[in-house]
N, CA, C, O and the ligand as a Tripos MOL2 file, in Angstrom:
@<TRIPOS>MOLECULE
protein
  281   279    71     0     0
PROTEIN
NO_CHARGES

@<TRIPOS>ATOM
      1 N         -10.9790   18.4730   -3.0530 N.3       1 MET1
      2 CA        -11.6690   17.5050   -3.9390 C.3       1 MET1
      3 C         -10.6300   16.5180   -4.4680 C.2       1 MET1
      4 O         -10.7880   15.3010   -4.3670 O.2       1 MET1
      5 N          -9.5760   17.0750   -5.0280 N.am      2 LYS2
      6 CA         -8.5040   16.2310   -5.5810 C.3       2 LYS2
      7 C          -7.9290   15.3570   -4.4700 C.2       2 LYS2
      8 O          -7.7510   14.1520   -4.6500 O.2       2 LYS2
      9 N          -7.6460   15.9540   -3.3460 N.am      3 THR3
     10 CA         -7.0760   15.2520   -2.2100 C.3       3 THR3
     11 C          -8.0120   14.1360   -1.7750 C.2       3 THR3
     12 O          -7.5780   13.0150   -1.5090 O.2       3 THR3
     13 N          -9.2740   14.4470   -1.7050 N.am      4 TYR4
     14 CA        -10.2830   13.4510   -1.2760 C.3       4 TYR4
     15 C         -10.2600   12.2290   -2.2290 C.2       4 TYR4
     16 O         -10.2830   11.0760   -1.7980 O.2       4 TYR4
     17 N         -10.2140   12.5320   -3.5170 N.am      5 PHE5
     18 CA        -10.1800   11.4240   -4.4570 C.3       5 PHE5
     19 C          -8.9430   10.5660   -4.2670 C.2       5 PHE5
     20 O          -8.9830    9.3360   -4.2880 O.2       5 PHE5
     21 N          -7.8400   11.2790   -4.0790 N.am      6 HIS6
     22 CA         -6.5900   10.5250   -3.9070 C.3       6 HIS6
     23 C          -6.6580    9.6370   -2.6820 C.2       6 HIS6
     24 O          -6.2370    8.4820   -2.7400 O.2       6 HIS6
     25 N          -7.1710   10.1360   -1.5920 N.am      7 LEU7
     26 CA         -7.2830    9.3540   -0.3770 C.3       7 LEU7
     27 C          -8.1840    8.1510   -0.5700 C.2       7 LEU7
     28 O          -7.8830    7.0430   -0.1280 O.2       7 LEU7
     29 N          -9.3020    8.3990   -1.2440 N.am      8 THR8
     30 CA        -10.2500    7.3040   -1.4860 C.3       8 THR8
     31 C          -9.5950    6.2280   -2.2950 C.2       8 THR8
     32 O          -9.7140    5.0450   -1.9790 O.2       8 THR8
     33 N          -8.9000    6.6250   -3.3400 N.am      9 PHE9
     34 CA         -8.2470    5.6830   -4.1880 C.3       9 PHE9
     35 C          -7.1820    4.9100   -3.3730 C.2       9 PHE9
     36 O          -7.0780    3.6890   -3.4960 O.2       9 PHE9
     37 N          -6.4290    5.5920   -2.5780 N.am     10 ALA10
     38 CA         -5.4000    4.9590   -1.8030 C.3      10 ALA10
     39 C          -5.9290    3.9040   -0.8220 C.2      10 ALA10
     40 O          -5.2540    2.9360   -0.4730 O.2      10 ALA10
     41 N          -7.1740    4.1480   -0.3980 N.am     11 LYS11
     42 CA         -7.7390    3.1940    0.5520 C.3      11 LYS11
     43 C          -8.1290    1.8700   -0.0350 C.2      11 LYS11
     44 O          -8.1600    0.8620    0.6700 O.2      11 LYS11
     45 N          -8.4310    1.8510   -1.3350 N.am     12 ILE12
     46 CA         -8.8200    0.5990   -1.9520 C.3      12 ILE12
     47 C          -7.7110   -0.0100   -2.7860 C.2      12 ILE12
     48 O          -7.9110   -0.9180   -3.5920 O.2      12 ILE12
     49 N          -6.5210    0.5450   -2.5450 N.am     13 ASN13
     50 CA         -5.3460    0.1470   -3.2780 C.3      13 ASN13
     51 C          -4.4480   -0.7200   -2.3950 C.2      13 ASN13
     52 O          -4.0590   -0.3070   -1.3030 O.2      13 ASN13
     53 N          -4.1300   -1.8880   -2.8610 N.am     14 PHE14
     54 CA         -3.2020   -2.7160   -2.0880 C.3      14 PHE14
     55 C          -2.3580   -3.5290   -3.0530 C.2      14 PHE14
     56 O          -2.6060   -3.5080   -4.2580 O.2      14 PHE14
     57 N          -1.3840   -4.2340   -2.5520 N.am     15 GLU15
     58 CA         -0.5710   -5.0030   -3.4500 C.3      15 GLU15
     59 C          -0.2290   -6.3730   -2.8670 C.2      15 GLU15
     60 O          -0.2940   -6.5890   -1.6570 O.2      15 GLU15
     61 N           0.1230   -7.2570   -3.7320 N.am     16 CYS16
     62 CA          0.5430   -8.5870   -3.2790 C.3      16 CYS16
     63 C           1.8110   -8.4150   -2.4620 C.2      16 CYS16
     64 O           2.7540   -7.7900   -2.9470 O.2      16 CYS16
     65 N           1.8800   -8.9350   -1.2540 N.am     17 PRO17
     66 CA          3.0740   -8.7380   -0.4130 C.3      17 PRO17
     67 C           4.2730   -9.5650   -0.9140 C.2      17 PRO17
     68 O           5.3960   -9.3780   -0.4450 O.2      17 PRO17
     69 N           4.0370  -10.4600   -1.8470 N.am     18 TYR18
     70 CA          5.1190  -11.2540   -2.3810 C.3      18 TYR18
     71 C           5.7390  -10.7060   -3.6330 C.2      18 TYR18
     72 O           6.9580  -10.5520   -3.7050 O.2      18 TYR18
     73 N           4.9010  -10.3990   -4.6550 N.am     19 CYS19
     74 CA          5.4230   -9.9250   -5.9160 C.3      19 CYS19
     75 C           5.1180   -8.4710   -6.1750 C.2      19 CYS19
     76 O           5.5510   -7.9130   -7.1830 O.2      19 CYS19
     77 N           4.3500   -7.8290   -5.2430 N.am     20 GLU20
     78 CA          4.0060   -6.4270   -5.3330 C.3      20 GLU20
     79 C           3.1160   -6.0960   -6.5200 C.2      20 GLU20
     80 O           3.1060   -4.9540   -6.9810 O.2      20 GLU20
     81 N           2.3760   -7.0620   -7.0200 N.am     21 LYS21
     82 CA          1.4240   -6.7810   -8.0490 C.3      21 LYS21
     83 C           0.3070   -5.9200   -7.4690 C.2      21 LYS21
     84 O          -0.2560   -6.2710   -6.4320 O.2      21 LYS21
     85 N          -0.0260   -4.8100   -8.1090 N.am     22 PRO22
     86 CA         -1.0120   -3.9150   -7.5160 C.3      22 PRO22
     87 C          -2.4510   -4.3900   -7.7530 C.2      22 PRO22
     88 O          -2.7850   -4.8940   -8.8260 O.2      22 PRO22
     89 N          -3.2460   -4.2260   -6.7820 N.am     23 TYR23
     90 CA         -4.6630   -4.5270   -6.8950 C.3      23 TYR23
     91 C          -5.4640   -3.2680   -6.4960 C.2      23 TYR23
     92 O          -5.0350   -2.4800   -5.6530 O.2      23 TYR23
     93 N          -6.6210   -3.1110   -7.1220 N.am     24 VAL24
     94 CA         -7.5370   -2.0410   -6.7400 C.3      24 VAL24
     95 C          -8.9030   -2.6240   -6.5420 C.2      24 VAL24
     96 O          -9.4560   -3.2500   -7.4470 O.2      24 VAL24
     97 N          -9.4510   -2.4270   -5.3770 N.am     25 ASP25
     98 CA        -10.7740   -3.0150   -5.0780 C.3      25 ASP25
     99 C         -11.8630   -2.0250   -5.5160 C.2      25 ASP25
    100 O         -12.6870   -1.5930   -4.7100 O.2      25 ASP25
    101 N         -11.8460   -1.6820   -6.7890 N.am     26 SER26
    102 CA        -12.7140   -0.6010   -7.2490 C.3      26 SER26
    103 C         -14.2010   -1.0070   -7.2870 C.2      26 SER26
    104 O         -15.0790   -0.1430   -7.2960 O.2      26 SER26
    105 N         -14.4840   -2.3380   -7.3080 N.am     27 GLU27
    106 CA        -15.8730   -2.7600   -7.3300 C.3      27 GLU27
    107 C         -16.3000   -3.4200   -6.0380 C.2      27 GLU27
    108 O         -17.3070   -4.1260   -5.9850 O.2      27 GLU27
    109 N         -15.5180   -3.1820   -4.9910 N.am     28 ASP28
    110 CA        -15.8070   -3.7060   -3.6380 C.3      28 ASP28
    111 C         -15.9090   -5.2180   -3.5840 C.2      28 ASP28
    112 O         -16.5670   -5.7830   -2.7110 O.2      28 ASP28
    113 N         -15.2470   -5.8630   -4.5330 N.am     29 ILE29
    114 CA        -15.2850   -7.3260   -4.5770 C.3      29 ILE29
    115 C         -14.6750   -7.9210   -3.2850 C.2      29 ILE29
    116 O         -15.2440   -8.8060   -2.6460 O.2      29 ILE29
    117 N         -13.4770   -7.3810   -2.9390 N.am     30 TYR30
    118 CA        -12.7880   -7.9090   -1.7720 C.3      30 TYR30
    119 C         -13.4560   -7.4090   -0.4660 C.2      30 TYR30
    120 O         -13.5020   -8.1120    0.5430 O.2      30 TYR30
    121 N         -13.9670   -6.1740   -0.5360 N.am     31 LEU31
    122 CA        -14.6730   -5.6800    0.5960 C.3      31 LEU31
    123 C         -15.8680   -6.5760    0.9480 C.2      31 LEU31
    124 O         -16.0930   -6.9120    2.1100 O.2      31 LEU31
    125 N         -16.6260   -6.9520   -0.0900 N.am     32 ASN32
    126 CA        -17.7710   -7.8440    0.1320 C.3      32 ASN32
    127 C         -17.3190   -9.2000    0.6390 C.2      32 ASN32
    128 O         -17.9480   -9.7800    1.5240 O.2      32 ASN32
    129 N         -16.2260   -9.7090    0.0780 N.am     33 ARG33
    130 CA        -15.7420  -11.0000    0.5350 C.3      33 ARG33
    131 C         -15.3030  -10.9280    1.9980 C.2      33 ARG33
    132 O         -15.5380  -11.8660    2.7600 O.2      33 ARG33
    133 N         -14.6820   -9.8470    2.3870 N.am     34 CYS34
    134 CA        -14.2670   -9.6450    3.7580 C.3      34 CYS34
    135 C         -15.4540   -9.6140    4.7160 C.2      34 CYS34
    136 O         -15.4370  -10.2440    5.7730 O.2      34 CYS34
    137 N         -16.4730   -8.8740    4.3260 N.am     35 SER35
    138 CA        -17.6390   -8.6910    5.2050 C.3      35 SER35
    139 C         -18.4560   -9.9750    5.3100 C.2      35 SER35
    140 O         -19.2110  -10.1660    6.2630 O.2      35 SER35
    141 N         -18.2990  -10.8360    4.3400 N.am     36 LYS36
    142 CA        -19.0160  -12.1480    4.4250 C.3      36 LYS36
    143 C         -18.3570  -13.0980    5.3570 C.2      36 LYS36
    144 O         -19.0060  -13.9580    5.9540 O.2      36 LYS36
    145 N         -17.0190  -12.9460    5.4940 N.am     37 ASN37
    146 CA        -16.2590  -13.8300    6.3620 C.3      37 ASN37
    147 C         -16.3720  -13.3790    7.8090 C.2      37 ASN37
    148 O         -16.3240  -12.1850    8.1030 O.2      37 ASN37
    149 N         -16.5250  -14.3490    8.7160 N.am     38 LYS38
    150 CA        -16.5840  -14.0120   10.1220 C.3      38 LYS38
    151 C         -15.2770  -13.3390   10.5780 C.2      38 LYS38
    152 O         -15.2890  -12.4710   11.4510 O.2      38 LYS38
    153 N         -14.1840  -13.7410    9.9910 N.am     39 SER39
    154 CA        -12.8890  -13.2100   10.4070 C.3      39 SER39
    155 C         -12.7110  -11.7700    9.9360 C.2      39 SER39
    156 O         -11.8760  -11.0410   10.4720 O.2      39 SER39
    157 N         -13.5050  -11.3490    8.9190 N.am     40 GLY40
    158 CA        -13.3420  -10.0140    8.3820 C.3      40 GLY40
    159 C         -12.1890   -9.9130    7.4090 C.2      40 GLY40
    160 O         -11.8050   -8.8160    7.0050 O.2      40 GLY40
    161 N         -11.6350  -11.0510    7.0330 N.am     41 CYS41
    162 CA        -10.5160  -11.0610    6.0880 C.3      41 CYS41
    163 C         -10.8770  -11.9270    4.9110 C.2      41 CYS41
    164 O         -11.8610  -12.6660    4.9550 O.2      41 CYS41
    165 N         -10.0940  -11.8450    3.8650 N.am     42 THR42
    166 CA        -10.2540  -12.7710    2.7820 C.3      42 THR42
    167 C          -8.8690  -13.1620    2.2710 C.2      42 THR42
    168 O          -7.8780  -12.5010    2.5840 O.2      42 THR42
    169 N          -8.8030  -14.2170    1.5000 N.am     43 THR43
    170 CA         -7.5180  -14.6380    0.9540 C.3      43 THR43
    171 C          -7.5980  -14.4940   -0.5980 C.2      43 THR43
    172 O          -8.6550  -14.6610   -1.2060 O.2      43 THR43
    173 N          -6.4580  -14.1860   -1.1790 N.am     44 ILE44
    174 CA         -6.4040  -13.9490   -2.5570 C.3      44 ILE44
    175 C          -5.2660  -14.7990   -3.1610 C.2      44 ILE44
    176 O          -4.1420  -14.7570   -2.6610 O.2      44 ILE44
    177 N          -5.5350  -15.5320   -4.1810 N.am     45 LYS45
    178 CA         -4.4730  -16.2800   -4.8630 C.3      45 LYS45
    179 C          -3.9650  -15.3810   -5.9820 C.2      45 LYS45
    180 O          -4.6940  -15.0130   -6.9020 O.2      45 LYS45
    181 N          -2.7040  -15.0500   -5.8660 N.am     46 CYS46
    182 CA         -2.1210  -14.1140   -6.8240 C.3      46 CYS46
    183 C          -1.6020  -14.8890   -8.0300 C.2      46 CYS46
    184 O          -1.4660  -16.1120   -7.9920 O.2      46 CYS46
    185 N          -1.3230  -14.1660   -9.0790 N.am     47 GLN47
    186 CA         -0.7590  -14.8360  -10.2560 C.3      47 GLN47
    187 C           0.6770  -15.3190  -10.0670 C.2      47 GLN47
    188 O           1.2040  -16.0870  -10.8730 O.2      47 GLN47
    189 N           1.3050  -14.8460   -8.9680 N.am     48 CYS48
    190 CA          2.6240  -15.3350   -8.6190 C.3      48 CYS48
    191 C           2.5580  -16.6850   -7.8960 C.2      48 CYS48
    192 O           3.5820  -17.2210   -7.4720 O.2      48 CYS48
    193 N           1.3380  -17.2280   -7.7600 N.am     49 GLU49
    194 CA          1.1060  -18.5410   -7.1630 C.3      49 GLU49
    195 C           1.1320  -18.5030   -5.6440 C.2      49 GLU49
    196 O           1.0270  -19.5450   -4.9970 O.2      49 GLU49
    197 N           1.2660  -17.3500   -5.0840 N.am     50 MET50
    198 CA          1.2470  -17.2600   -3.6230 C.3      50 MET50
    199 C          -0.1390  -16.8120   -3.1890 C.2      50 MET50
    200 O          -0.8270  -16.0920   -3.9130 O.2      50 MET50
    201 N          -0.5340  -17.2380   -2.0200 N.am     51 THR51
    202 CA         -1.8110  -16.8280   -1.4710 C.3      51 THR51
    203 C          -1.5580  -15.8440   -0.3260 C.2      51 THR51
    204 O          -0.7810  -16.1300    0.5850 O.2      51 THR51
    205 N          -2.2040  -14.7080   -0.3790 N.am     52 PHE52
    206 CA         -2.0490  -13.7560    0.6810 C.3      52 PHE52
    207 C          -3.4040  -13.3410    1.2370 C.2      52 PHE52
    208 O          -4.4370  -13.5470    0.6010 O.2      52 PHE52
    209 N          -3.3910  -12.7720    2.3960 N.am     53 GLY53
    210 CA         -4.6240  -12.3360    3.0380 C.3      53 GLY53
    211 C          -4.8070  -10.8470    2.8390 C.2      53 GLY53
    212 O          -3.8340  -10.1070    2.6970 O.2      53 GLY53
    213 N          -6.0250  -10.4190    2.8280 N.am     54 MET54
    214 CA         -6.2660   -8.9530    2.8280 C.3      54 MET54
    215 C          -7.4870   -8.6800    3.6350 C.2      54 MET54
    216 O          -8.3890   -9.5100    3.7470 O.2      54 MET54
    217 N          -7.5050   -7.4900    4.2030 N.am     55 THR55
    218 CA         -8.6360   -7.0310    4.9480 C.3      55 THR55
    219 C          -8.6990   -5.4820    4.9370 C.2      55 THR55
    220 O          -7.8430   -4.7950    4.3800 O.2      55 THR55
    221 N          -9.6890   -5.0200    5.5390 N.am     56 TYR56
    222 CA         -9.7860   -3.5480    5.6740 C.3      56 TYR56
    223 C          -9.5300   -3.1980    7.1640 C.2      56 TYR56
    224 O         -10.1430   -3.7930    8.0500 O.2      56 TYR56
    225 N          -8.6630   -2.2750    7.4230 N.am     57 ASP57
    226 CA         -8.3850   -1.9160    8.8060 C.3      57 ASP57
    227 C          -9.4610   -0.9750    9.3240 C.2      57 ASP57
    228 O         -10.3910   -0.6540    8.5850 O.2      57 ASP57
    229 N          -9.3660   -0.5210   10.5710 N.am     58 ILE58
    230 CA        -10.4320    0.2690   11.1550 C.3      58 ILE58
    231 C         -10.6040    1.6410   10.4850 C.2      58 ILE58
    232 O         -11.6300    2.2920   10.6810 O.2      58 ILE58
    233 N          -9.6180    2.0870    9.6980 N.am     59 THR59
    234 CA         -9.7770    3.3360    9.0210 C.3      59 THR59
    235 C         -10.4280    3.1140    7.6290 C.2      59 THR59
    236 O         -10.7140    4.0700    6.9090 O.2      59 THR59
    237 N         -10.6480    1.8600    7.2830 N.am     60 GLY60
    238 CA        -11.2570    1.5510    6.0130 C.3      60 GLY60
    239 C         -10.2300    1.4370    4.8880 C.2      60 GLY60
    240 O         -10.5840    1.4930    3.7110 O.2      60 GLY60
    241 N          -8.9860    1.2800    5.2460 N.am     61 LYS61
    242 CA         -7.9060    1.1400    4.3060 C.3      61 LYS61
    243 C          -7.6450   -0.3290    3.9980 C.2      61 LYS61
    244 O          -7.5130   -1.1470    4.9080 O.2      61 LYS61
    245 N          -7.5720   -0.6510    2.7410 N.am     62 ALA62
    246 CA         -7.2740   -2.0280    2.3540 C.3      62 ALA62
    247 C          -5.8330   -2.3290    2.7140 C.2      62 ALA62
    248 O          -4.9310   -1.5530    2.4000 O.2      62 ALA62
    249 N          -5.6110   -3.4990    3.3990 N.am     63 VAL63
    250 CA         -4.2790   -3.9130    3.7280 C.3      63 VAL63
    251 C          -4.0660   -5.3780    3.3480 C.2      63 VAL63
    252 O          -4.9800   -6.1930    3.4750 O.2      63 VAL63
    253 N          -2.9010   -5.7010    2.8990 N.am     64 SER64
    254 CA         -2.6030   -7.0890    2.5440 C.3      64 SER64
    255 C          -1.4830   -7.5620    3.4820 C.2      64 SER64
    256 O          -0.6800   -6.7830    3.9950 O.2      64 SER64
    257 N          -1.4840   -8.8580    3.6670 N.am     65 TYR65
    258 CA         -0.4410   -9.4080    4.5580 C.3      65 TYR65
    259 C          -0.0880  -10.8550    4.0880 C.2      65 TYR65
    260 O          -0.8770  -11.5280    3.4260 O.2      65 TYR65
    261 N           1.1080  -11.2780    4.4590 N.am     66 LYS66
    262 CA          1.5610  -12.5650    4.1000 C.3      66 LYS66
    263 C           0.8860  -13.6340    4.9600 C.2      66 LYS66
    264 O           0.6350  -13.4100    6.1440 O.2      66 LYS66
    265 N           0.6040  -14.7440    4.3950 N.am     67 ILE67
    266 CA          0.1160  -15.8730    5.1650 C.3      67 ILE67
    267 C           1.2270  -16.8510    5.3040 C.2      67 ILE67
    268 O           1.9180  -17.1730    4.3370 O.2      67 ILE67
    269 N           1.4040  -17.3280    6.5110 N.am     68 GLY68
    270 CA          2.5710  -18.1500    6.7710 C.3      68 GLY68
    271 C           2.5410  -19.5580    6.2960 C.2      68 GLY68
    272 O           2.9590  -20.4550    7.0290 O.2      68 GLY68
    273 N           2.0580  -19.8100    5.0800 N.am     69 LYS69
    274 CA          2.1490  -21.1130    4.5270 C.3      69 LYS69
    275 C           2.3670  -21.0190    3.0240 C.2      69 LYS69
    276 O           2.0260  -20.0160    2.3970 O.2      69 LYS69
    277 N           2.9120  -22.0270    2.4810 N.am     70 ARG70
    278 CA          3.2350  -22.0360    1.0630 C.3      70 ARG70
    279 C           2.0880  -22.5290    0.2280 C.2      70 ARG70
    280 O           2.2000  -22.5970   -0.9960 O.2      70 ARG70
    281 ZN          1.8470  -11.9420   -6.1240 Zn       71 ZN71
@<TRIPOS>BOND
     1     1     2 1
     2     2     3 1
     3     3     4 2
     4     3     5 am
     5     5     6 1
     6     6     7 1
     7     7     8 2
     8     7     9 am
     9     9    10 1
    10    10    11 1
    11    11    12 2
    12    11    13 am
    13    13    14 1
    14    14    15 1
    15    15    16 2
    16    15    17 am
    17    17    18 1
    18    18    19 1
    19    19    20 2
    20    19    21 am
    21    21    22 1
    22    22    23 1
    23    23    24 2
    24    23    25 am
    25    25    26 1
    26    26    27 1
    27    27    28 2
    28    27    29 am
    29    29    30 1
    30    30    31 1
    31    31    32 2
    32    31    33 am
    33    33    34 1
    34    34    35 1
    35    35    36 2
    36    35    37 am
    37    37    38 1
    38    38    39 1
    39    39    40 2
    40    39    41 am
    41    41    42 1
    42    42    43 1
    43    43    44 2
    44    43    45 am
    45    45    46 1
    46    46    47 1
    47    47    48 2
    48    47    49 am
    49    49    50 1
    50    50    51 1
    51    51    52 2
    52    51    53 am
    53    53    54 1
    54    54    55 1
    55    55    56 2
    56    55    57 am
    57    57    58 1
    58    58    59 1
    59    59    60 2
    60    59    61 am
    61    61    62 1
    62    62    63 1
    63    63    64 2
    64    63    65 am
    65    65    66 1
    66    66    67 1
    67    67    68 2
    68    67    69 am
    69    69    70 1
    70    70    71 1
    71    71    72 2
    72    71    73 am
    73    73    74 1
    74    74    75 1
    75    75    76 2
    76    75    77 am
    77    77    78 1
    78    78    79 1
    79    79    80 2
    80    79    81 am
    81    81    82 1
    82    82    83 1
    83    83    84 2
    84    83    85 am
    85    85    86 1
    86    86    87 1
    87    87    88 2
    88    87    89 am
    89    89    90 1
    90    90    91 1
    91    91    92 2
    92    91    93 am
    93    93    94 1
    94    94    95 1
    95    95    96 2
    96    95    97 am
    97    97    98 1
    98    98    99 1
    99    99   100 2
   100    99   101 am
   101   101   102 1
   102   102   103 1
   103   103   104 2
   104   103   105 am
   105   105   106 1
   106   106   107 1
   107   107   108 2
   108   107   109 am
   109   109   110 1
   110   110   111 1
   111   111   112 2
   112   111   113 am
   113   113   114 1
   114   114   115 1
   115   115   116 2
   116   115   117 am
   117   117   118 1
   118   118   119 1
   119   119   120 2
   120   119   121 am
   121   121   122 1
   122   122   123 1
   123   123   124 2
   124   123   125 am
   125   125   126 1
   126   126   127 1
   127   127   128 2
   128   127   129 am
   129   129   130 1
   130   130   131 1
   131   131   132 2
   132   131   133 am
   133   133   134 1
   134   134   135 1
   135   135   136 2
   136   135   137 am
   137   137   138 1
   138   138   139 1
   139   139   140 2
   140   139   141 am
   141   141   142 1
   142   142   143 1
   143   143   144 2
   144   143   145 am
   145   145   146 1
   146   146   147 1
   147   147   148 2
   148   147   149 am
   149   149   150 1
   150   150   151 1
   151   151   152 2
   152   151   153 am
   153   153   154 1
   154   154   155 1
   155   155   156 2
   156   155   157 am
   157   157   158 1
   158   158   159 1
   159   159   160 2
   160   159   161 am
   161   161   162 1
   162   162   163 1
   163   163   164 2
   164   163   165 am
   165   165   166 1
   166   166   167 1
   167   167   168 2
   168   167   169 am
   169   169   170 1
   170   170   171 1
   171   171   172 2
   172   171   173 am
   173   173   174 1
   174   174   175 1
   175   175   176 2
   176   175   177 am
   177   177   178 1
   178   178   179 1
   179   179   180 2
   180   179   181 am
   181   181   182 1
   182   182   183 1
   183   183   184 2
   184   183   185 am
   185   185   186 1
   186   186   187 1
   187   187   188 2
   188   187   189 am
   189   189   190 1
   190   190   191 1
   191   191   192 2
   192   191   193 am
   193   193   194 1
   194   194   195 1
   195   195   196 2
   196   195   197 am
   197   197   198 1
   198   198   199 1
   199   199   200 2
   200   199   201 am
   201   201   202 1
   202   202   203 1
   203   203   204 2
   204   203   205 am
   205   205   206 1
   206   206   207 1
   207   207   208 2
   208   207   209 am
   209   209   210 1
   210   210   211 1
   211   211   212 2
   212   211   213 am
   213   213   214 1
   214   214   215 1
   215   215   216 2
   216   215   217 am
   217   217   218 1
   218   218   219 1
   219   219   220 2
   220   219   221 am
   221   221   222 1
   222   222   223 1
   223   223   224 2
   224   223   225 am
   225   225   226 1
   226   226   227 1
   227   227   228 2
   228   227   229 am
   229   229   230 1
   230   230   231 1
   231   231   232 2
   232   231   233 am
   233   233   234 1
   234   234   235 1
   235   235   236 2
   236   235   237 am
   237   237   238 1
   238   238   239 1
   239   239   240 2
   240   239   241 am
   241   241   242 1
   242   242   243 1
   243   243   244 2
   244   243   245 am
   245   245   246 1
   246   246   247 1
   247   247   248 2
   248   247   249 am
   249   249   250 1
   250   250   251 1
   251   251   252 2
   252   251   253 am
   253   253   254 1
   254   254   255 1
   255   255   256 2
   256   255   257 am
   257   257   258 1
   258   258   259 1
   259   259   260 2
   260   259   261 am
   261   261   262 1
   262   262   263 1
   263   263   264 2
   264   263   265 am
   265   265   266 1
   266   266   267 1
   267   267   268 2
   268   267   269 am
   269   269   270 1
   270   270   271 1
   271   271   272 2
   272   271   273 am
   273   273   274 1
   274   274   275 1
   275   275   276 2
   276   275   277 am
   277   277   278 1
   278   278   279 1
   279   279   280 2
@<TRIPOS>SUBSTRUCTURE
     1 MET1         2 RESIDUE 1 A MET
     2 LYS2         6 RESIDUE 1 A LYS
     3 THR3        10 RESIDUE 1 A THR
     4 TYR4        14 RESIDUE 1 A TYR
     5 PHE5        18 RESIDUE 1 A PHE
     6 HIS6        22 RESIDUE 1 A HIS
     7 LEU7        26 RESIDUE 1 A LEU
     8 THR8        30 RESIDUE 1 A THR
     9 PHE9        34 RESIDUE 1 A PHE
    10 ALA10       38 RESIDUE 1 A ALA
    11 LYS11       42 RESIDUE 1 A LYS
    12 ILE12       46 RESIDUE 1 A ILE
    13 ASN13       50 RESIDUE 1 A ASN
    14 PHE14       54 RESIDUE 1 A PHE
    15 GLU15       58 RESIDUE 1 A GLU
    16 CYS16       62 RESIDUE 1 A CYS
    17 PRO17       66 RESIDUE 1 A PRO
    18 TYR18       70 RESIDUE 1 A TYR
    19 CYS19       74 RESIDUE 1 A CYS
    20 GLU20       78 RESIDUE 1 A GLU
    21 LYS21       82 RESIDUE 1 A LYS
    22 PRO22       86 RESIDUE 1 A PRO
    23 TYR23       90 RESIDUE 1 A TYR
    24 VAL24       94 RESIDUE 1 A VAL
    25 ASP25       98 RESIDUE 1 A ASP
    26 SER26      102 RESIDUE 1 A SER
    27 GLU27      106 RESIDUE 1 A GLU
    28 ASP28      110 RESIDUE 1 A ASP
    29 ILE29      114 RESIDUE 1 A ILE
    30 TYR30      118 RESIDUE 1 A TYR
    31 LEU31      122 RESIDUE 1 A LEU
    32 ASN32      126 RESIDUE 1 A ASN
    33 ARG33      130 RESIDUE 1 A ARG
    34 CYS34      134 RESIDUE 1 A CYS
    35 SER35      138 RESIDUE 1 A SER
    36 LYS36      142 RESIDUE 1 A LYS
    37 ASN37      146 RESIDUE 1 A ASN
    38 LYS38      150 RESIDUE 1 A LYS
    39 SER39      154 RESIDUE 1 A SER
    40 GLY40      158 RESIDUE 1 A GLY
    41 CYS41      162 RESIDUE 1 A CYS
    42 THR42      166 RESIDUE 1 A THR
    43 THR43      170 RESIDUE 1 A THR
    44 ILE44      174 RESIDUE 1 A ILE
    45 LYS45      178 RESIDUE 1 A LYS
    46 CYS46      182 RESIDUE 1 A CYS
    47 GLN47      186 RESIDUE 1 A GLN
    48 CYS48      190 RESIDUE 1 A CYS
    49 GLU49      194 RESIDUE 1 A GLU
    50 MET50      198 RESIDUE 1 A MET
    51 THR51      202 RESIDUE 1 A THR
    52 PHE52      206 RESIDUE 1 A PHE
    53 GLY53      210 RESIDUE 1 A GLY
    54 MET54      214 RESIDUE 1 A MET
    55 THR55      218 RESIDUE 1 A THR
    56 TYR56      222 RESIDUE 1 A TYR
    57 ASP57      226 RESIDUE 1 A ASP
    58 ILE58      230 RESIDUE 1 A ILE
    59 THR59      234 RESIDUE 1 A THR
    60 GLY60      238 RESIDUE 1 A GLY
    61 LYS61      242 RESIDUE 1 A LYS
    62 ALA62      246 RESIDUE 1 A ALA
    63 VAL63      250 RESIDUE 1 A VAL
    64 SER64      254 RESIDUE 1 A SER
    65 TYR65      258 RESIDUE 1 A TYR
    66 LYS66      262 RESIDUE 1 A LYS
    67 ILE67      266 RESIDUE 1 A ILE
    68 GLY68      270 RESIDUE 1 A GLY
    69 LYS69      274 RESIDUE 1 A LYS
    70 ARG70      278 RESIDUE 1 A ARG
    71 ZN71       281 GROUP 0 **** ****
């Protein structure tokens, strides 16, 4: 039970790839944004002024990645 919770939490947990600010998609906000996009990804403007992409991989884990533009 504990392990299950931990895994679930880890799956919706990601961080800004630039400043490492932690994000938790606890209300499926980003999940919904991803599923609305044809690409299956969404972009997030972080408070560090950088924009990064995030998506859910095939295991359902939230992943963030750098976008190659400033
Ligand atoms: Zn950031």
